[in-house]
Every structure is written in C-alpha cells, then in structure tokens.
N, C-alpha and C positions, 0 to 999 in steps of 0.2 A: 839198684832200685828198679822196681817193676815198671814196665812201660804200659801204663793204664790208658787205654784208648777205646775206640770203637763207636758204633752207632749208639750203643747204650750210654756211652760217655756223655752224649747230649743230655739225656735225662738226668744223669748223675750230676753234671756240672750245673744244669739249670737248677737242680735241687739244692746244691750247696749254696748257690747265690740267693735263691729265694726262700730257702729254709726247709724245703722238702727233702726227706731222706729216702733215696731209692737204693735198695740193696738188691742188685741184679741177681736173679736166680734164687732169692731167698724169701720171696713174698709169701708163698704157701706156708713156709716154716714159721714166719712171723705171725701169721694169722693163727696157726695151730698153737703157737706159744702163748699168744694173747688169750685164746680160749681156755688154755690150761691155767691161766692166772686170774680167772674171774673171782672176785670177792663178793659181788652182789649183782642182782638183776632188778630192774625197775621199769615201769612204763614210761613212754616218751611221747608226749603230744606234740604235733607239729606247731611251729610258730610260737613256742613258749620256751622261756629260759629254764635251764636245769643247772644246778650247782652241784659239783662233785669234788671230793678231795681224794686223791690217790697218793700212795707211796710208791717208790720205785719197785717195779716188778708186779704191780697190781693192775687189774683191768676190771671194767664194769660193763655190763650188757644192758642196752636200752631197747625194750620191746616197743614196736610201733603199732598203732591201730591200723586197720585196713585203709589203704590209700592208693591213689591212682598211679603212684610211682612204683608200686610193688616192692617197696622197701619194708623188710620185716624187722630188721634190727640194726642197731649201731653198737660197735664195741670201741670203747676208749681205753687206751693202754699206755701206761707210763713206764718207760724202761731206759736202759743205758745202752749205748752202742759206740764202738770205736770210729772216729771220724778224723781223718788227716793226722793220725798219730796220737790222738788223745781221746778220752772217753767223754761223751756228752749225753745229757738227758734228752730223750725223744718223747714226744707226745703224738700218739697215733689216734686217728679217728676213721674207722672203716664202716662202710655201709654194706649191708647184706640184702640181696634181692631174692624174691620168691623163686626165680628160675635158677638159683644157685650162683649167680654172678656176684662179684665183690668189687667195690670201688673204694679207694681211699689212699692213705699214705701217712707218713710221719713227718714231723717238723721239729727242729731244734727248739728246746725250751728256753734258749737264750733269746728267742724272738718273743713278740708280744701275743701272737695268735696266728690263726690260719683261716682262710676262706677257701673251701673246696667244694666244687660241684659234684654231686653224687651221680657219677656216670653222665648220661645225657639227659637226665631229668631236670625239672625246674627247681629241684631241691638244692639249696645251698647249705653245706655243713659249716657252721660258724663256731669257732672255738677261741676263747680268750683265756689266758692263764697267768698266774704268778706263782713263783716257787718260794717256799719257805722251808729251809733246811732240807730234809729228805722227802717233803711232801709237796704236791702241786695242787693248787686250787683252780678248778676249771669251770668256766661258764660255757655251757653248750646250748646250741639252738639249731634245730633242723627247720629251715624256713623255705616254704614254697610261695611266699608272698613276693612277687617280682619287684614291686616298688620298694619294699623293705630291703631286699637283697641289693638292689642298685644303690639305695641310700647308704647302706652300711659300707659298701665298697668305696663310694665317694668320701664318706666320712673318715674312714680309716686311712685312705690315701692322702686326704688333705691334712690329717693330723701327723703324717709322717711316721705312722706305726711301722715297726719292723715286723712284717708278716710274711707268711708263705701263701701263695695263691696257686690254684690249679683249676682251670676252667675248660670245659669241653665245648661249651656253647657261648657265643658272643652275647646273647641277649641278657645274660645275668651280670655282665661286666660292662657298665657304661663307659664311654670315653671320658677321660680326665685331662684337663689342661695341664701342660708342662710349660713353665716360663721359658721364654725365648733364650735367655742366657744359659739356662741349664741344657736346653736342647743343643745349642751350638757347642757348649763345653763338652757334652757327652760325645757328640759326633767328632769333635777335634781329638778327643782322647782315643776314640776307636780308630780314626784315620791314622793317627800317629803310631799306635801300636802295630797296625798293619804295615805301615811304611818301614818300620825298623825291625820287625820280627817275622813277617810272613815269609814262608820258606819257598814259595812256588811262583814268584813273579815271572820266571822264565816260561811258565805254562800259559801265561796270558800276555804275550808280548804286545798285543794290541791295546793294552790298558796303560794310560798315562796317569799314574796315581796322583801326581801333583795336580794334574788337570781335573781329576775327580774332586779334589778339595774345592776348587773354584766352582765346579758344576753343581755340587750338591749342597753347598752352604745356603743358596737361595731356597732350595727345596726344604731344607731343615727349618729355615725361618718361616716358610709358609705352612709347615705342618704343626698346627697349634695344639692338637690333642695327642695323647699317648698313642692312640691307634694310628693316626696319620704319620706320626714320627717314626714308629717302628716299621711302617710300610716302606718309608723312604730308606731306612737303614737296611732292611732286608734286600731291597732292590740294589743298593750300593754294594753290599757284601757279596751278593750273588754274582756280581761281575767277575769276582776272583775265581769262580768255577772250582771251588775246593770243598770237598765233603766234610772236612774238619774245621772249616771256617764259616761260621754261621751266626745268626742273630735270633734270639727268642724274646718274646715279650708280648704286650697287649696286641690283640689282633681282632679284626672283624671278619675273618675268614669263616664262611659258613660251614657247618658240619653235617647238616641234614642231607640225606641222599635218598633216591628212590630205592625200592627193595631189590636192587641188583648192584653188583660191584664189577668194575672192569679193571684190568691190568694190561700192561704193555706186553703183547705177544707178537713178535716179529713186526714191530712198529705199527700195530693196530690195536684198537681198544676192544679187547675181547672180554666177554662176560665170563667171569670165573666163579661168581657166587650168585645164587638166587635165594632170596630170603624164604625160609620155609613158610608156606601159607598158614600153617597152624599157629605160627608165632605172631601173626598180624591180628591185632585185636579188632580193628575196624573192618566190619563186613564189606563196606564200600571199597576200601583199599585192597582187601583180599580179592574181591571180584575183579577189580581193575588189573591186578597182577595176573590172575588166571586168564583173563580175556586177552592180555598182551601176548601170552605164550612164549615169553622170553626164556631161552635155555642157555646153559653153559655152551661156550663155543661160538655163540652169535657175536657179530661185530657191530659195534655202535660207530657209525660213520659221521653223523651230524647230531649236534645237541642244540635244541632251540634254533634250528635251521642254519647253524654255523658248523663248518667242517671241524672235526676234532683237532686237526693240526692247527687251525686258526685259533681255537680256544686255548690250546697249549701255548702257542707262541705269544699270544696277546695278554693272557691273564694269569698264567701259571709259571711258565719257564722263567720270566723275568725276576721272580721272587724265590727261585729254587736254588739252593746251594748244593752243588754236586761236582765231583771231579770227572765223571764220565757220563756219556749218554745213558748207559744202562742204570747207573745210580740215580740220575736225574729222572728218568722215566719211572723208576720204581716209586719215587715220591709223587710224581706229577699225575700219572694216569688215574690213581684212585680219587683224586680231587676233581676230576672232570665232571662228575654228575652232581657234585655238592652244590647246595644253594640254600636259600632261606627256607625254614620249615613251612610245610603245607603248600609250597609252590609246585607248579607242574613242570616236569621235564619232558619236552617233546623230542623224541628220539627217532632217527632213521637207522634202521637195523638191517643187516644182511644176514640171513639165516645160513645154516650149514649147507643146505641144498641149493644155495645161490639166490633164493627168492628174497625180495626186498619188502619190508613192512615199515609202517610209521606207527608209533605207539606213544601214548602219553601216560606217564607214571608220576604219582604225587610223592614229593620228598617228605620223609618223616624220619623218626629215630628208630630205624630198624635194628634188629638184633640178629646178626648172621651167625650161623653155626660154623665153628672152625675147630679143627683138631688142635689140642693143646701142643705148644712147642715146648717139650720137656725132654729130659734125658730118657732115652729108650734103648734097650738092648734086647734084640730078639733074633731067634734062629730063622734062617731062610733056607730055601731049597738048596740041595747039594752040599750041605754042611757049612754054608756061609753064615756069617753073623753080621747083623746090621746094628750100628750104634748111631743114634742121633745126639749130637753135641749142641745143645740149644744156645749156650752163651759161655763166655769166659769171664763173666762179671764177678764170679767168686770161684772158690775151689770146689764147688759142689759137683761139677761135671767130672773133675779128677777123682773125687771120692766115689762117685757112682761108677766110674770106669773101673776103679780098683775093686769095688764090691762085685762087679760082674766079670772080673778078670779070669776066673776059673772057666767060665763059659767061653770067653774070648780066646783064651790060650789054645783051646782045642779046635778052633774054627779052621776050616780049610781055606777060607778067605775072609777078609775083614773089610767092611764098608763103613767109613766114617762120614757122616752127613753134617756138613756145616753150611748148608744152603740157607738156613734161617738164623745163622749165628752172626749177630751184629758186633761182636767183639767183647771188650772188657779189659782184662789184663793179659799181656803177652805171656807172662810166666805160667799161666794155667794151660795155655795151648802148648807151651814148651814141655810142661809136665806130661801131657798126653803123648807127645812125640818121643819123649825119653823112654817110653815103654815099648816103642816100636823099632828102636835102633840098636845096633850092636857096636857102633863106633861114634865118636863125637861128631856133632854137626855144628858148623859155624852159625852164629846168629846173624841177623840182617845187619847191613852197614847203615850208618846214619850220619847226617851232618846237620848243623844248625848255624845260622848267621851269628857272627861274633863282632861286637862293637868295641873298638878302641878309638876314643875320640881324637887322640893325637895322630893316629894313623890317617884318619879322615882329613885332619888339618894338613897333613903332609902330602895329601893327594894319593895315598896308597889305595890299591884296589880293595874291595870288600873282603874281609876275612871270614873263614868258615871253621868252626870246630867240628872235628870228625871223630868217629869211633865205631866200635862194633858192639852189638848186643851180646850178652853172655853166651858162651858156647853151650850147646845143649849136650849133656852127657848121658849115656845109657843109665837107666834105673838099675839100682844094685840087685834087685831080686826079681822084678817083673819084666819079662821080655816076650813080645809076640813076634815070631819069625816068619809067619806066613805072608802071602801077598796082600797088599792093602790098596784100596781105592778110596779116594777122598772126593766127595760130591760137593760142587760149588755152584753158586748162582749170584745174581746181583745183590742179594741181601748179605752175602758174605763180606764182612767189612772189618777194617781196622785190625784189632788183635787176632781176629779169625783169619784175616789175610796174612798176618805175620806167621801164623801157624802154617797156612798153605804154602807160603813162600819157602819156609824152612823145609817143609816136607818135599816140595817140588825140587828145591836146590840139591837135596841130598840123594835124590833118585830112589827114594824108598818104595815108591809105587806110582800109580797113575792118578792124575787129577782129571775128573770127568764131570762135564756139565757145561755151565755158562760162565762167562767172564765174571770175575768178582767186582765189587764196588769200585776198586781202584782208589781207595782213600784210607790212609793211616797216618799216624804222626802223634805229636804231643801238643795238645791245645793249651794256649794261654788264655786264661779267663779274664774278662773285662766286665765290670759292673757298670750299668748305664742308668740314667735317670728314668723314672717311671716304672721301676720294678723289674725291668728286663736285664738282659746281658748279652754278651757275645763271646765266642771263642775264636782263636786265631791259631792256625797250624804253624808251629815254630820249628818243626823237625821233619826232615824228609828221609824216609827209609827206602832202601833198595835191596835187591838180592845181595848176598854176600859178595858177589863179584862185581857189583855196581849196576847190574841190569835194573832198569826202571820198571815199576809196575803202578805207581801212583799216577793217576791220570789216564791209565790204560786198563787196569785190572789184570789180575793173574789170568793168563790165557791157558785154559785146560789142555792137557795132552790130547784129550778126545772131546771136542766141542759137540754138545747135544742141546738143542733148544726145543722145548715142547711146541707142538702145533696146536691150532684150535681144535683139531680132531682129538688130540690127546686130552685137552681140557674137557671136551664134551664127554669123552669116554672115561674120564678120571684115571687116565693111564699115566705112569711115571716112566718116560723113556730114559731118563738119566739113570735111575736105579736099574732098569732093565739092561742098559748098556754096561753098567758096572758089573752086574751079575754075569753077563756074557764074558766080559774080559777076565774076571776072576776064574770062571770055569775053564777058559782056555789056558790061563796061567797054571792052573792046577794040573792040567794034563801034559804040560810041556816039561 
C-alpha cells in the first residue's frame, strides 16, 4: 500500500472531508480536459441563478460581463474520478480571470452543493445540484452581494446541508453557532483519538494530555461560534508540535496584506516579494508603494510598533502546527503582515545599506508574480541537467522524468530540486530513485502504536507495530549512473522527505541546501462539528537504521542558507553550490 502523505495531504484530506476534490499535480490537465469537453457557451450575469443540465464528460462555459473582479468566464464540468478505490462523480466550477489566473475546484456529487470564493474577490460561486441517472441538474449563481453570500452560508449550515466550502476571505463566511453539546463531543472525540493514536508524545514530554482535557473543556464551552471553536482546537492541537497533526475549519484569520511579502531568512522577516506596481489598480496605493521604496532583502523589524518576534509569539505561533522551527516559520512569517482589508500596516524597516526607515502600506488583495512550481528539465553549464520535482501527489513527475530521460541520461551531473515539494505519495519518489540506483535500497522503517485492551488491563507496557517500507529496486531499463545532487529546504516535506531519506541513506549523492520540514507519517482523519476536521499522525518514520528525522528535518550533507543579499540579488546559492560540487565530482 502506498504511503500517501505530505503537505499536500492537508489539502487532499480537507477536500475529502468537506467534499472538495484536489488532485495534486493535475489541475492544469483537468482545466484543459474541461475545455475540451465544452458542449455550450452562454452569458452569465452576476447575482442571477442559471440552471444547467450536464451528462458525465460534459462542460459548459459561462461568459461574464465586464466586472470589478476581472472574472471573464466560469466553466462547469461534470466528470468521474477514482477516489479511495472507487469511482465517483465530480462537479467542478472554475473561475477564469483576465490576468490568466484560475480559481476553483471540484466536489463529490454525493454532496448537495458547494460554496467557493473566487480567489480573493467578493464573488462567491454557489452551486447546487441533484443527479438523475447519468445527468446532473445544476443551479449556478455567481454572487458578489455580501449580504446574500452570508445569508446563504448561514442558511445552508443551519439546514445541515452536505456541502463543500472553500473561502479565501473571512468576510464572506459569517460565524455560525454550534450547540455546546456538539462542541464538547467533537473536542472529546479529537482528544481521544490523539490520546490513543498520536505517534510522537515523546517529542512533547512537557504536555500532560490528560491535563489538557481538563484545561480545554471550559474553553470549548466558552467558544459559542464555529470560528471561536476552531480557534480553540487549533491552539490545542498546535501544542503537539507536529506537522502532520493539525485542524482546519472556519476561521477569522485575515488574508489581506500590503504589497510586499516576507519570509524567514536567518530568523529575520526579510522582504522576498514586492508587488509589481503595474498590477496595482489604485493610483493612490501605487504611489504609496513607490514612495516607500521597499526592496527585496529589506528586513521588517516592527509591525504596528510591535517587534516581529512578539507578533509571532503572541498571535501566530500558538496556532501553528509544525514539527520543527523551520517548518513553523515557513507557515508563520508570511502571516505577519496580514490584516483586515484596507487597514494600514506601519512598518519599521532596515535597508540593505543599514539605514532605517518607517513606512505605512495599505493592506489589499495584491497579486504577486511567482514562477510556477512545475516539472522542469533543463541543461545547465558544464553538461549538467537540472530537474525540478514539484510534488509526488500523482505519478506526473515520474512520467515527465521518463519523457526527459534521454536528456538526463547523458548529463555529466544531475540536480534534483525538491525544495518546493510538499509530498504526496512515497511510491512516486521511490520510482524516481529507482532510476538512479544499481542495487536495491531499503525503505524507511516505521512503527505505530498498537492497542490490545487486555494487555492494558494486565498492566503491560504499550505495544508498537513495526515494519519497513518496500525495498526500492533498480528500474529494469532506465538507469542514470552519473553524480546526483538533491536540493532541499523547509518546504521539502512528507513523501518528499521519504525520498530524501532513502536517497541519503543509500549514499547515492549529496543532499545540499537547508533542513527539510521534519514531518512525515500517516494521518488519521477526524471529522468535527461545524464543517471542519483534523488529522492526527499515527505513524513514525525513521531512516532504515532507525535514525530519527521527524522533529529535526533531514540534515543536508552541505548546508546552504540564502542571505538577504542573495534575496536582493535574486541569487540561488543552493543551486550554485550543487553545480560546484558536481563539477568537482566530474573531475575526480
């Protein structure tokens, strides 16, 4: 059985519980498939219901009039997909924007409908359906009426409809009361599943889980709405400090941010993105950004007169589920500047030259330009070949690797980049490794808690079930024999870490970069009242010889961490270090 995990697993598991279907690595293909299945096009006015009937394999395109959201079209697509070993009907509703962006997703038609925000706009995509034979009858509405959107959410939730929800902005999703008995029962179920199944209590010896039950029941009782309830649950589960143990659900966490983004660079909040001025529609906000003069590599030291570390420790870290500091900061630092839309962020900034400035930037829904994280194979200097492996959520990376294998096979050195690979299924990473080895490689070791009630009654110590993941054997026909460098970073998580561990353990090449996320395992899914859920890590993986990496991260053979000067100059010291090592290996 494949070991499906990874940061992407959060999205997949959230999807399976709330009805959204996320197929990692296949979104562009699904969109292309939907466009190829169009049977009709028609106009679509905002805030009006449209009724459409589709058969499996059919899609319809809805053209939108000019609007402030820059939405040009919607495509509705009804198809089938394999889920958990069986085929299910899926209803997709995707929004297309004038700048080329796409927002949307699919939901199981065994549900009643879906509420999905179109990216960060005020537009809510509302779909209701019922299936008759091989046809689905859909009621569709694109609504930017805030009162209507909030009312429909309250109405559907109060009716107990089985729906999928996906919101980027809190204002479209009002708080909904959850009865006290349901809140307590949900928390008790979550607490119990953690008590008997969580695999890493030894990583948090300071936690008295029995004491947590007593401490948090009053908080659960006081949390009358879904938003308050899930804030309490997030805080509770974050105490376990595990990246594969987390809660999702209703939240009032703001998403608007000023036209800059920061990340953790050597424990400082360094500006890594500045929104292109031409993409800012408001002349006032554009001039505000230009006057501030913020640049990549600048450090934000204070936000609204509070030190960055104070903001992190008081308002972000307590709700962040992560196994390591690097994984925690990867999630936490991008949230530092977020706040309610149209509010001012007062920032103290240290420039690259050491000078200090104070600037005020207005929070809005900015669109940052980012290079796509997709499979890439390209030739580099000295006969080297660089391959980006974006995820292991499907076998797409393996298929692309095989298609590029003719170019890879003649490379004097190979670089595999998994710095932005959040995982997926371990088997896909193993398939890549099988093309790099000439002898079998042992899989990682695992163990999971085992409950035998009579043993507990007899006072025996807790039992563990142990085993090894499948041995990775060389591919029958494809084999690359040259030197290999694998690039890692804090985003390298779960199944991607399993790949790095196996690569590292067999000594096939060098791991270069930063420590990985330090989180892998098999999550147990728990459904909770109010439309959210949780996952609990039930399995602990180690190196084949038992060496731990969960809670630590895979430590590279050559550790390289970018500096703020690298960020400013848009240099990649990790890639440069890998090229240097491969060049030296080639000459030896």
